[in-house]
C-alpha positions in Angstrom: 0.1 0.1 -0.1 1.4 3.1 -0.9 3.1 5.7 2.1 1.8 8.8 0.3 -1.5 9.6 2.2 -2.5 13.2 2.1 -5.1 12.8 4.9 -6.7 10.2 7.4 -9.9 10.9 8.8 -11.5 9.2 11.5 -15.4 9.2 11.2 -17.7 9.9 14.4 -20.6 8.7 12.2 -22.6 5.1 12.1 -19.5 4.2 10.0 -17.3 4.9 13.1 -15.7 0.9 12.6 -14.4 2.6 8.9 -10.7 3.7 8.2 -11.4 5.9 5.3 -7.9 7.5 3.3 -6.6 9.3 0.6 -4.2 8.6 -1.3 -2.4 10.9 -4.3 -0.6 9.1 -6.6 1.7 12.0 -8.8 3.3 9.0 -10.4 2.2 5.9 -11.6 4.7 4.1 -9.8 2.9 5.1 -6.6 -0.2 3.5 -8.5 1.3 0.5 -9.2 1.9 0.0 -5.8 -2.1 -0.8 -5.1 -1.8 -3.6 -7.6 -1.3 -6.4 -4.7 -4.5 -5.1 -2.4 -6.2 -4.2 -5.9 -6.1 -7.5 -7.3 -7.1 -9.7 -4.0 -10.0 -7.0 -4.0 -11.1 -8.0 -7.4 -10.6 -11.7 -6.4 -12.9 -11.3 -3.4 -15.4 -8.9 -5.0 -17.4 -11.0 -7.5 -19.6 -8.8 -8.8 -17.6 -5.6 -10.1 -17.5 -4.3 -13.9 -14.0 -4.7 -15.6 -13.8 -0.9 -15.9 -12.5 -1.0 -12.1 -9.9 -3.9 -12.9 -6.5 -3.1 -12.1 -5.1 -3.1 -16.2 -7.7 -1.0 -17.1 -7.1 1.7 -14.7 -3.7 1.2 -14.8 -3.8 2.2 -18.6 -6.1 5.6 -17.7 -4.1 6.4 -14.9 -0.6 6.1 -16.9 -2.6 8.4 -19.5 -4.5 10.8 -17.1 -1.3 11.5 -15.5 0.7 11.6 -19.2 -2.0 14.8 -19.4 -1.8 16.4 -16.6 -4.3 15.3 -14.3 -3.9 14.2 -10.2 -4.8 11.0 -9.8 -6.0 9.9 -5.7 -7.5 7.0 -4.1 -10.1 6.8 -2.3 -9.9 3.3 0.7 -12.1 1.8 3.2 -10.6 -0.5 6.2 -12.5 -2.3 8.2 -10.7 -3.6 11.6 -8.7 -6.4 9.4 -8.8 -5.5 6.1 -9.2 -3.2 3.0 -12.7 -3.1 2.2 -13.4 -0.8 -1.0 -11.2 1.4 -3.1 -12.2 4.0 -5.7 -9.9 5.6 -8.2 -10.6 9.5 -9.7 -8.7 11.2 -12.1 -8.6 15.1 -11.2 -9.0 17.7 -13.2 -9.0 21.5 -13.3 -11.5 23.1 -15.1 -11.5 26.6 -15.2 -11.9 27.5 -11.0 -13.0 24.1 -10.5 -11.0 20.6 -9.3 -13.1 18.0 -11.5 -13.0 14.4 -10.1 -13.5 12.1 -12.5 -13.9 7.9 -13.1 -10.7 6.6 -14.9 -11.2 5.7 -18.1 -10.1 5.4 -22.2 -11.4 9.0 -23.2 -15.1 7.9 -24.4 -16.7 9.2 -21.3 -18.7 5.9 -21.5 -17.6 3.6 -19.0 -19.8 2.7 -15.6 -18.2 4.6 -13.1 -17.7 3.9 -9.2 -15.6 2.4 -6.1 -14.5 -1.2 -6.2 -16.4 -3.3 -3.2 -15.7 -6.2 -1.4 -19.1 -7.5 -1.2 -21.8 -6.1 -3.2 -24.7 -7.7 -0.9 -23.1 -5.1 2.1 -24.9 -1.6 1.9 -23.4 -0.4 4.5 -19.7 -0.6 2.1 -21.1 1.7 -0.6 -22.3 4.2 2.4 -18.6 3.9 3.5 -17.4 4.4 -0.2 -19.1 7.4 -0.4 -17.7 9.1 2.7 -14.7 8.1 1.6 -14.6 10.1 -2.2 -16.3 12.9 -0.3 -12.8 13.3 0.9 -10.1 14.0 -2.4 -9.4 17.2 -3.0 -11.7 17.8 -5.8 -14.9 20.2 -5.6 -17.1 18.5 -7.7 -17.2 14.3 -8.6 -18.9 13.1 -12.0 -20.0 9.6 -12.2 -21.0 8.3 -15.3 -24.2 5.3 -16.1 -25.6 5.0 -12.4 -28.0 1.9 -12.3 -31.0 3.4 -10.8 -32.4 1.5 -7.8 -28.8 0.2 -6.9 -27.0 0.4 -3.9 -24.2 3.0 -4.7 -27.0 5.2 -5.9 -28.8 4.7 -3.0 -25.7 5.6 -1.5 -25.0 8.6 -2.9 -28.8 10.0 -2.7 -27.3 11.2 0.6 -24.6 13.4 -1.0 -24.8 16.6 -1.6 -26.0 16.0 -5.4 -26.1 19.3 -8.2 -29.4 20.9 -8.7 -29.6 22.1 -12.2 -29.4 18.0 -12.7 -31.5 16.7 -11.1 -33.9 19.5 -11.6 -34.5 18.0 -15.4 -37.3 16.2 -16.9 -36.4 12.3 -16.2 -36.4 11.9 -19.9 -33.3 14.5 -20.2 -31.4 12.5 -18.0 -32.3 9.0 -17.9 -31.3 6.3 -20.2 -32.5 2.8 -20.8 -29.6 -0.4 -20.8 -30.0 -3.3 -21.9 -28.7 -7.0 -20.6 -28.7 -11.0 -21.0 -29.2 -12.7 -17.9 -27.2 -15.7 -19.8 -26.0 -17.8 -16.9 -29.9 -18.3 -16.3 -30.2 -20.0 -18.7 -28.5 -24.1 -18.9 -27.4 -23.8 -23.0 -27.6 -21.0 -25.5 -30.0 -22.7 -27.4 -32.6 -22.9 -24.1 -31.8 -18.7 -24.4 -32.2 -18.8 -27.9 -35.3 -20.5 -27.9 -37.0 -17.0 -26.0 -36.0 -14.6 -29.3 -38.7 -13.9 -32.0 -38.1 -16.6 -34.3 -37.3 -13.7 -37.0 -34.1 -13.0 -35.0 -33.3 -16.9 -34.9 -34.0 -17.5 -39.0 -32.7 -14.2 -39.8 -28.9 -14.9 -38.6 -28.9 -18.3 -40.3 -29.4 -16.7 -43.4 -27.1 -14.1 -42.8 -24.8 -16.2 -41.8 -25.3 -18.6 -44.6 -25.0 -15.5 -46.9 -21.9 -14.1 -45.9 -20.3 -17.5 -46.8 -21.1 -17.1 -50.0 -18.8 -13.6 -50.5 -15.5 -15.9 -49.3 -13.6 -17.1 -46.6 -15.4 -15.6 -43.5 -13.9 -15.6 -40.2 -15.3 -15.0 -36.6 -13.4 -15.1 -33.3 -11.0 -13.1 -30.9 -8.1 -11.1 -31.7 -5.2 -13.4 -30.2 -2.1 -11.3 -30.2 -1.4 -7.4 -29.4 -0.7 -7.3 -33.0 -3.8 -8.6 -34.6 -5.8 -6.3 -31.9 -3.7 -3.2 -32.9 -4.8 -4.1 -36.8 -8.6 -4.2 -35.9 -8.4 -1.4 -33.6 -6.9 1.2 -36.3 -9.9 -0.1 -38.9 -12.9 -0.1 -36.2 -12.2 3.6 -35.0 -11.1 5.0 -38.9 -14.3 3.0 -40.0 -16.5 4.6 -36.6 -15.0 7.8 -37.5 -16.4 8.1 -40.8 -19.6 7.1 -40.2 -19.7 9.8 -37.3 -18.8 12.0 -39.8 -20.5 11.1 -43.0 -23.8 11.8 -40.2 -23.1 15.0 -38.7 -22.6 13.6 -35.3 -20.2 15.2 -32.6 -18.6 12.1 -31.2 -15.2 13.5 -29.9 -13.3 11.0 -28.6 -13.5 10.0 -32.3 -11.8 12.4 -33.5 -8.6 11.8 -32.8 -6.1 8.3 -31.6 -6.2 8.7 -28.4 -8.6 5.8 -27.5 -7.6 4.1 -29.7 -4.2 3.8 -28.3 -5.8 3.2 -25.4 -6.9 0.0 -26.0 -4.0 -1.0 -28.4 -1.8 0.0 -24.8 -4.7 -2.1 -23.0 -4.0 -5.1 -25.3 -0.8 -5.5 -24.8 -1.6 -5.1 -20.8 -3.8 -8.3 -20.2 -3.6 -12.1 -21.2 -5.8 -12.0 -23.9 -6.5 -16.0 -24.4 -7.8 -15.3 -20.7 -9.3 -12.0 -20.9 -9.7 -11.1 -25.0 -10.6 -7.7 -25.9 -11.6 -7.4 -29.2 -13.9 -9.3 -31.1 -14.2 -9.5 -34.9 -15.8 -10.6 -38.5 -13.7 -10.8 -41.3 -14.4 -12.1 -44.9 -11.2 -13.0 -47.0 -8.7 -11.2 -43.9 -10.6 -8.1 -44.5 -12.0 -6.6 -41.4 -15.7 -6.1 -42.2 -17.4 -6.2 -38.3 -15.4 -5.9 -35.3 -16.2 -4.6 -31.3 -14.5 -3.6 -28.0 -15.9 -5.6 -25.2 -14.6 -5.5 -21.6 -14.8 -9.1 -19.9 -15.6 -9.0 -16.4 -16.0 -12.0 -14.2 -19.4 -12.0 -14.3 -20.4 -10.3 -16.9 -18.8 -9.2 -21.2 -20.0 -5.5 -21.8 -20.7 -4.3 -25.2 -18.6 -1.3 -25.1 -17.5 0.1 -28.9 -18.6 -1.6 -31.8 -18.7 -0.7 -36.1 -19.2 -2.4 -38.8 -18.7 -2.1 -42.9 -22.0 -0.9 -44.5 -21.1 -2.8 -47.0 -21.9 -5.1 -45.5 -25.1 -4.3 -43.5 -27.4 -6.7 -45.5 -25.4 -9.3 -44.3 -26.2 -8.2 -40.9 -22.8 -8.5 -39.4 -23.5 -6.9 -36.0 -25.8 -8.8 -35.3 -23.8 -12.1 -36.3 -20.8 -10.4 -34.4 -23.1 -10.0 -31.4 -24.2 -13.8 -31.7 -20.9 -14.5 -31.6 -19.8 -12.9 -28.4 -23.2 -13.7 -26.4 -22.5 -17.3 -27.1 -19.2 -16.9 -25.7 -20.1 -15.4 -22.7 -22.7 -18.5 -21.8 -20.2 -20.7 -22.5 -18.0 -18.8 -20.3 -20.5 -18.7 -17.5 -21.1 -15.0 -17.8 -23.8 -12.8 -18.4 -23.7 -9.9 -21.8 -23.9 -6.1 -21.4 -25.0 -3.7 -24.3 -24.7 -0.8 -22.3 -27.0 2.2 -21.5 -28.8 3.6 -25.1 -31.2 2.5 -26.8 -31.2 0.5 -29.8 -33.3 -1.3 -31.6 -31.2 -4.6 -32.1 -30.4 -4.2 -28.0 -34.4 -4.6 -27.2 -34.3 -7.7 -29.7 -31.6 -9.4 -28.2 -32.0 -8.4 -24.4 -34.4 -10.1 -21.5 -33.4 -8.0 -19.2 -33.6 -3.7 -19.0 -32.5 -0.9 -16.5 -32.1 2.6 -16.2 -29.0 4.4 -15.7 -28.2 8.6 -15.7 -25.0 10.4 -14.4 -24.5 12.6 -11.3 -22.7 15.1 -10.2 -21.5 15.3 -6.7 -21.1 18.4 -5.0 -17.7 18.2 -2.7 -17.6 21.4 -1.3 -19.1 25.3 -1.5 -16.8 25.8 -4.5 -18.5 23.0 -6.5 -21.4 24.7 -6.4 -20.4 26.6 -9.4 -21.2 23.5 -11.1 -24.6 25.2 -11.8 -23.7 28.2 -13.8 -22.6 26.1 -16.8 -24.9 23.2 -16.2 -27.3 25.9 -16.6 -26.1 27.3 -19.9 -25.6 23.8 -21.4 -29.7 23.2 -21.3 -30.0 27.2 -22.0 -28.9 25.7 -25.3 -30.2 22.7 -25.4 -33.3 23.8 -25.2 -32.5 26.3 -28.3 -31.4 24.2 -30.3 -34.4 21.9 -29.8 -36.4 24.7 -30.6 -35.0 26.1 -33.2 -35.1 22.6 -35.2 -38.3 22.4 -34.6 -38.5 26.2 -35.6 -36.6 24.8 -39.1 -38.8 21.8 -39.7 -42.3 23.8 -39.4 -40.9 26.6 -42.1 -39.3 23.7 -44.1 -43.0 22.0 -44.2 -45.0 25.1 -45.1 
């Protein structure tokens, strides 16, 4: 455990049995000193997102430090051992010090702590108390599941007034998943899907094989992963530009390079990362997936539009989901609606992002949040007016 502890706090609340600490990591070596205890906590915690695995956070911390951010890790110990940790990157935006989830740069990771036992709700309360002691003004937590233990714990922390006052339709996103571990066999699950999906998959597979030599599977080496990732992000960037979609993380190579780096840090045979479909050696569909202890998370995906008629996206989902079932894992399509997600999923959740205000200066976040909503309303009104003028 690192010795560079900025502050240690003893609580006099009902959570007094826990000890809280905030650790500053000014260099990646200090962050790596957490690895043994971090991995031990991951092994004890059966249910956690792969976004909080050490390798993922290490790669994210290295990128954040190189960009000038500060890394802090809030920890919670009981009388015997480490029971929770919560790493964040702190960046200065104007007068505000903003704490963010350690991530690849796409801004779509699930945020939150690593908890030793997710059945113990008091550990989420303790994690909340620990994270409120970091040296930041606001804490951004993306993709928080409504009704979950973390959300209930954070309800006791000061929130952004602007964000919580927004209509639910503006801030709540649907999430989709397949509870594959509940099915004895893959065919048992597939039998629950519409017959049209099952027949379309069989027909698409047959037609695609007529186009050439088809290969569906995981990238098994760092070199192969880099090659497919290069195609994936270039293809997805062109797709976004063609449609006028503003996806900032697609406009440079930082997210792509993050996953290229991550592929060199993990064992791709036990923890695969990138799946793809190739025809005659050329990628036509690919996805970045995070394989956790209990679920495979379908994070970033794309396909060659020329092969859209062969439903290569659905064929890729079929391959990964079938792999997930064979390896005792569920499949998480993650938040945001997609018709294809609804066809595959047997579970639906609700998610929203939260902004926790950590001190008085953090309240100044309300000004840019208010201005962002004013611009949002203006853009919507302008679009409606333009549509009416066009129809007239």
